[in-house]
N, C-alpha and C positions, 0 to 999 in steps of 0.2 A: 675652431677650425683653422687650418693652416693654409689660407688662400695664397699668401705670398710665396710659400715654398712650392705649392702646387703650380702656380703660374710660372715660377722659375723652371720647373721641370718641363712644362709644356713648351716654353720658349726654346729650351735646349733641343727638344725634338724638332721644332721648326727649323732651327739652324742646321741640324744634322741632315734634314731632308731638303735643304735649299738647293742642292746641286741637281735634284731630280727635275723632270719635265714639269712645267706649270700645269699641265693637264693630267698629271698622275692622279689616280684616285686617292682619296684620303685613307690613311691607315691609322686606325686608332690603337692606342696602347692602354695598358692598365693604369689606374689612378695612382697618384703618388702616395696616397695613404691606403692602408689596408681596408678593403671593403668589408663591412660586417656582414655576417650571415643573417638570414631572415629571422633568426631566433635571438640575435644579439640585441640587448636593450640599448637605446641611444645613450650616449655618454653625456649629453647636454640637451636642454630643450630646443625645439626647432626655432623658438623665438630668438635664440641667441645667434642664429646664422647671420654672419656679417655680409649681407647681400651687396652693400655698396662697395665693398673692397674689390670685387671683380672689375667694376668700372673705374674706380678711383685709382687703382694700382696697375691698370692694364699697360699703359705706356711705360711706366717706370720699370715694371718687370721685364718688358721687352728690352729696354736699355741695359738692364743688369745682365740679361742673357747674352747680349752682344759682347759685353765686357768680359764674360767668363767663358766664351766659346772656345772650342778646340783650336790648336795652332793653325795659323793660316796656311794656305797652299804654298805661298811664297816661302814661308819659313821651313816647311817640310822639304820642299825642293832644294832649298839652299843647303840643307844638311848633306845632300848628296852632291850636287854640282849645279849650281844655279846657272852657270854659263852654258852648260850643255843642255839644260832643260828649261828654256825660257817659259815663264808663266804668263799667259795673256792677262791683260787687265780685266777685272770682273765687269760684266755689263752694268751700265748705269740703270738704276731702278726706274720703272715707269713713273712719270710725275703723278703725284697725288691730285686727283681732281678737286677743284675748289667747289664751294657750295652751289655755285651757279652752273657748273659744268656737267654736261651729259645727262641731264635729267629728262624724264619723259612725262609730260603732262598733256592731256587732251582736253580741249575746250568743250565744256558741257553745253554751251549755248546760252544766249541771253533770254531773259524772261520778258515776253512781249504781252501787250494787251490783247484780250480776246473779247469780242462782243457777244452778248448773250443771244443775239439774233443768229450768230454764226454757230455757237456751241455753248449751251447753258450748263453743261456738265464738265467738271474738272476732276480727272481720275488719275491716281498715281499709287504706286506701291510705297509703303512706309519704309523709312530708312533711318537707322540710328548711327550711321557712320559719323565720325568726327575727324577723320584723317586730314581733310583739307584745312581745317582750322589749326590743327597742331603743326602742320607743315608751315603755315603762315607764321606761327609763333617762332618756329625754328629760323626761318628767313629773317624775321625782324630782330631776333636776338643777336644776329650777326651783322645788323645794320643794313639789310637789304629789304626792299619791298618784295612781297611774294610775287612769283611769276603769275601773270594774268590767268593762264590756263590751269593753274593749280587751284583756283578758287571755285568752290561749289557752295553757293550761298546757303543751301539747306544744312550742310555740315557745319557751317559757322553757327547758324541758328541753334542747331541741336547740341552744340558744345556748351550751352547754357541751360540752366533750370529757371522756370518761370513761376514757381510756387504752386503748381498744380497738385491736387490731392491724389495720391495713388488710388487706383480703382479697388473695389472690393472683390472683383472677379472679372475675368475677361478683359476687355478694353473699356476704359472710361473716356469720356469726351468733355472738353471745355471749349466754349466759344466766347471770345472777347472781341468787341468792336469799339472803335472810337477814332477820333481825328488826331493824327500825329503829324506835326509839321505841315499842317494844312491839307493833308491827304487822309481820306477815310481808309482805315486799315482794319484788318480782321486777323486774329490769331486763332488757329485751331490747335488745341492741345490734346494729345492722346496719352493716356497713362495705363500702366499695368499694375497688378498687385505687387506689393513688396513681400519678400520671403526671407525669413530669418535663416541664417547660415545652417542652424541645426535642423531646419525643416525642409531644406532642399534635398532632392535625391542625391545619391552618391554620384561623383563625377569621374568619368574616364577621359583623361586628357592626353592626347598624343601631340607632342611637340615635333614639328618638322622645321629643322634649323638649318639655315643657309650658312655653311662654313667655308664658302668659296673665298678666294683671295681678296675679293673686294670688301669682305666683312672685316678685314684688318684695317680699313681706312678709319682714322679718327676714333678708335676704341669701340667700333660698332659691336664687335663680338663680345667685348667686355660688358657692354650694356645689355646685350641679350642674356649673358650669364647672370647678371644682376637681376634681370626680369624673372628668370626661371627661379632663382633663389628666393625672390620675394613671394612668388606664387607658392612655392613649397612651404614657406612659413604660414601662408594663409589657408591652404587646403586642409580638409579634415583627414584624420587618420584612415578613414575608410574610402577615401578617394584614391585613384590610381594614376600614375604617370608613366608614359612611355616616351622615348626620344628616338627620332630618326634624324640623321644628318645627311647633307648632300653637298658635294662640290662638283667635281667632274662626274662622279657616280654617287649613288645613294647607298647607305648602309644603316642597319639598326645599331644604335648605341646603347639603349637601355630597354630591356623587355618590360612589359607592364609590371609596375612595382607599387605596392601599397604605400601611401605616404607615411604610414606608421614606420616604414623602413627608410626614413628620410635620408639617412647617412649614405645609403646606396645611390639615391638620386643625386645628392650633392657630389659624390665621387664622380658620377657621370658628367655633371656640369663641369667639374674640374678638368675633364678630358678634352673639352671642346677646343679646337685649334683651327686656324684658317689655312686654306690652301686649295689650289685647283680652280677649274672653271666653274660654271654655274648651271647645273642640270636640274632646274626646278621641277620639270616634269617627272623625272625619276624620283625626286624627293617626295613630291606629293603623292605619286602612285604608291610608293612604299608606305608612306604615312597612312594613306587610306586603307591599305591592306592590313596594317597593324591595328587601325581603329576598328575595322570589321572583325578582326580576330578577337578583340577584347570587348566587342559590342555587348551591351546589356540593355534590353528594352525597358528596364525599370530604372535605368541610370541616365544621367546627362552624358552624351557622347560628343566630344568636340575635338577638332583638329586645330591647333594653333600654329600658323605659319609665321616664322620670324625671319625676315629677309629685307634686303635693300631693293627687292623687286626685279633685279637684273636676272635675265635668263638667256644664256648664250650657247647652250648645248641642249640637244633634244628639241622638243616642241617648245617654241618661244611665243606662240601666238595666243593672246588672251582668250579668244573665242574657242580655240581648240582645247585649251586647258580647262576652261570653265565647263565645256560640254562634258568633259570626263569626270568632273566632280559634282555636277548638278544632280546626278542620280543618287550619289551618296547623301546629298542634302535631303532629297525626298525620302530616303530611307532612315533619316533621323540622325545623321552625323553632320554636325554643323561646323562651319569653317570660320575662324577668326583670323584675320590677317593683321599683322603688326609690322609696320615699316620702321626701318632704322637707317639714319644717316642721310644727309643731303649731299649731292655731288655723286654722279653715277647712280641715280636713284630712279626707279620706275613706279611712279605713283599710279599711273593708269592701270597697270597690270594688277597691283595689289587691291585697288578699289573694285575692279571688275571681278576678280576672283571671289572677294567677299560677297558681292551682290548675288552671284549665281551659286555660291557655296552655302547659301542660307545662313549667313552670319553677318559680321560687321567688320569694318576696317578702321584701324586707328594708327597713330604714328607716335613714336617715342624718340626723343632726341636728348633727353637729360634723365638723370636718376630720379628727379622729382616727378617727371612724367611717367617713368616706369612705376613709381609708387602709386600715382593716381590711377593708372590703368590696372595694374596687377593686384593692388591691395584694395582699392575702393570701388572700382568699376566692374572688373571682370568677374570675380567670384560671385557677387550677389546676382549677376544677370546670367549665370550659366544655365539656369533652368528656363527653357523656352516655354512661354505661356500662350503665345499666339503665333500660328504659322499662316503663311500666305495672306498676310494682313494688308488690306487695301482701303483706300479712302476715295470717296466720291462726294464732291460738293456740288449740289444741284441748286443753281440760282433761279430765283423767280424773275423772269425777264420783264415783268411789269414794275419791278423795283430796282433791279440792278441792270445798268446799261452795259457795263463792261467790267472785267476783272483781270487781275494780273497775279499769278502765283510766283512768288520769289523763290527761285531754285527748283529743284526736283526735275530738271530737264531730262536727265538720263534715268529717271524713275517713272516717267510718264507712261500711262497705259491708255489704250483705246477705251472709250466709254463702254463699249460692248464687252470688254474684258472684266469689268467689275464683278459680274456674277458668273464668270467662267472660271470655275475652280480648278481647271487644269493649268491656268496661267501662273507662272512662278512670280511671287511677290515678296514682301518683306517678312522677317521674323523678329519678334520682340521677346525679350527675356524679362524675368521678374525685376521690378523696380525701374524698368525703362520708361523714359518720358520722351515724346516726340512732338515737335511743333511744326506747323506750316503757316506762313504769313502771306496774306493776300492784300493787294490794294483794290479798292472798289470805287467805281463811279456810279452814282445813282441816276435813275431816270428822272428827268426834270419833273418836279412836283411830287416825287415819292416822299412819303412820311419818313422822318428821321428815326422813328421807332418802329418801323414796319418789320414784318417777318420777311427776310430777304431770301429764304430758301431753306435747305436742310443739309445736314452733314450725315453721310452714311458711312458706317464702318462695317467691314466684312472680314472674317478670319476663321481659321480652322483650329480646333482644339488639338494639341499634340496627342499622339497616341490613338485617339478615337476618330479623328478626322471630322468630327461634328462641326458643321458650319453654323456660325452665328452672324446675323446682320442686325445692326441697330441704327436708328434714325434719331437725330437731334435737331430741333428747329434752330435756325439762325435768326436771332432777334436783334435788331440794331439797337444800340444803346440810347439813342436820342441825342439831340443837339446839346443838351445841358449836362449830360452824364459825365462823371469823372472817368478819365481813361485809366484802365488798370495798369499798374507799373510793369507787369509782365508783358503786356502788349507794347508798351513804350520801349522796353528793353529789346524785345525781339525785333521790332521795326528798326531800331537803331543798328543792331547787329547785322540784319539783312541788308540794309542800305550801305553799311560800311563795306561789306563784301562786294556789292555792286559798284561802289565808287572805285575801289581798288581794281576792279575788273575794267573800269572805264566803260560801263554799259551805257547804252544810248539813253534809256529813260531817265536815269538819275542825272546824267550829264546834261540833258536838255532842261531838266528841272533846276539845275544849278546847285545841286547838293554837293557839299564839299566835306572833306575830313575834318576841317576846323569846325564846321557847323555840327557835325556828329559828335565831335569831342565835347562841345558845349552841352549837348543833350546828355551825353554820358556823365559829365561832371554833375549835372543837375540830378540825375538818378542816383549817383553815388552820394551826393549831399543828403538825399532823402533816405539813405541807408538801404537802397534796393539791393538784395543779394546778387552778386555777380557784376554789378556796375563798375566796381573798382578795377576788376580785371579788364573790362572793356576800355576803361580810361587808360590803363597802362598800354594796351595794345594800340589804341589810336595815337597815343603820345609817341610810341615807337615808330608808327607808320609816318607820322608827321615829320619826325626827325630823319627818317630814312629817305623821305621824298624830297 
């Protein structure tokens, strides 16, 4: 593929249109290379697509375009009579926001102790988002501590795997208890069945891509293009891709196209160029219309929103936007939101859209992260295996005096909503793993190996709507039992999130990043999977703090 030449062509188009109004709608043009017909065989395997080139060469191609641009206005005027026709100085470009500038985060709230006398049932919707953790990694990579309000502890916990065995059908449950750092802890692990790529249904993927001017900041659009190219390499020939773009207005860029005709999709990726304001509402509405047009009840139907989360034209309120897409989620069209770029970034909108769009939210800031999401995480989980998935932990108040759920503050449900199947909850795909971590204080005199309550899971089967509820007893491990490494790792991750949030409970207990780093070092020395990643994150946090 000739990515450099295509990027040069696109940049020339940008320069030619620079004199227009910033709010002008995006006008797309034909690709730089000839688009093959649907009957033309590919000239090279999809695996040879150089996905990284879009991101790697984005800035360099823009500079090359500047150097080869058309003669300047001053030079053209000078050929006639520069003294008669003075040329005004070009306006100074708007300053590029730094990573800490103009971001929107909303505090999800602290995790507080609840006495079982007050409420012995803990109920919440399952959540597989990891965006908050990836945002923290992006901040730390640039030497900054993550903003407090950006941290949602459950998304940090769910960024790691804890060795749970995939279920054989529906949702599987694991309960681990033990004393970690002097505190009795419990991890609830929920798994789904794994599904081989060849066994999943065909996928209809509609990309809704933010091509507004802010996506030109620090190669964001280049990383979006790389992400799309990675997914094209991973999808099957019988999957289909459509692309909708939006800036000041929304427009279709690529009609539904089988991945077997991958060169047409790559040619559309080559056309993506930034400019204009940000009408996210128009983009999402057009994307959902496209997804409905290509809807197949026997296929996986998903909309993928790629954006920095900024919405400054049309409806910009998260509640209004999510109200409009919630119905599509109920009809079987799921939304995955992928955030790009820090600085002028709206984390809150991206997270809320995914929650009510029956999908999940992630964040991508490097090509390695794009590979992780679009190669390893996204395609295996496209097939939804559990809808409206909810958890209810019921504690025995003769054993447990009080409990504290770490995170899930904005996924909490009223206890009465657990068996109300009209309540919107979480969706899990094949191969998903979810964990929730609790702190427990026992009633004085309670046995260390007592049955402390039960774990209830409730979900609907996709397509049929059949509801399943399972119950798993919560048996305490006993005072001499070895603590599972998964529980130790999950507790350390959850506490790290709370320490960086400066939450009250961990602050009063005197937990520090240095203490958690020592715990993570011990886990890494034992070879616990994922512990070395936590060591690196905590080392970066200590250096930034």
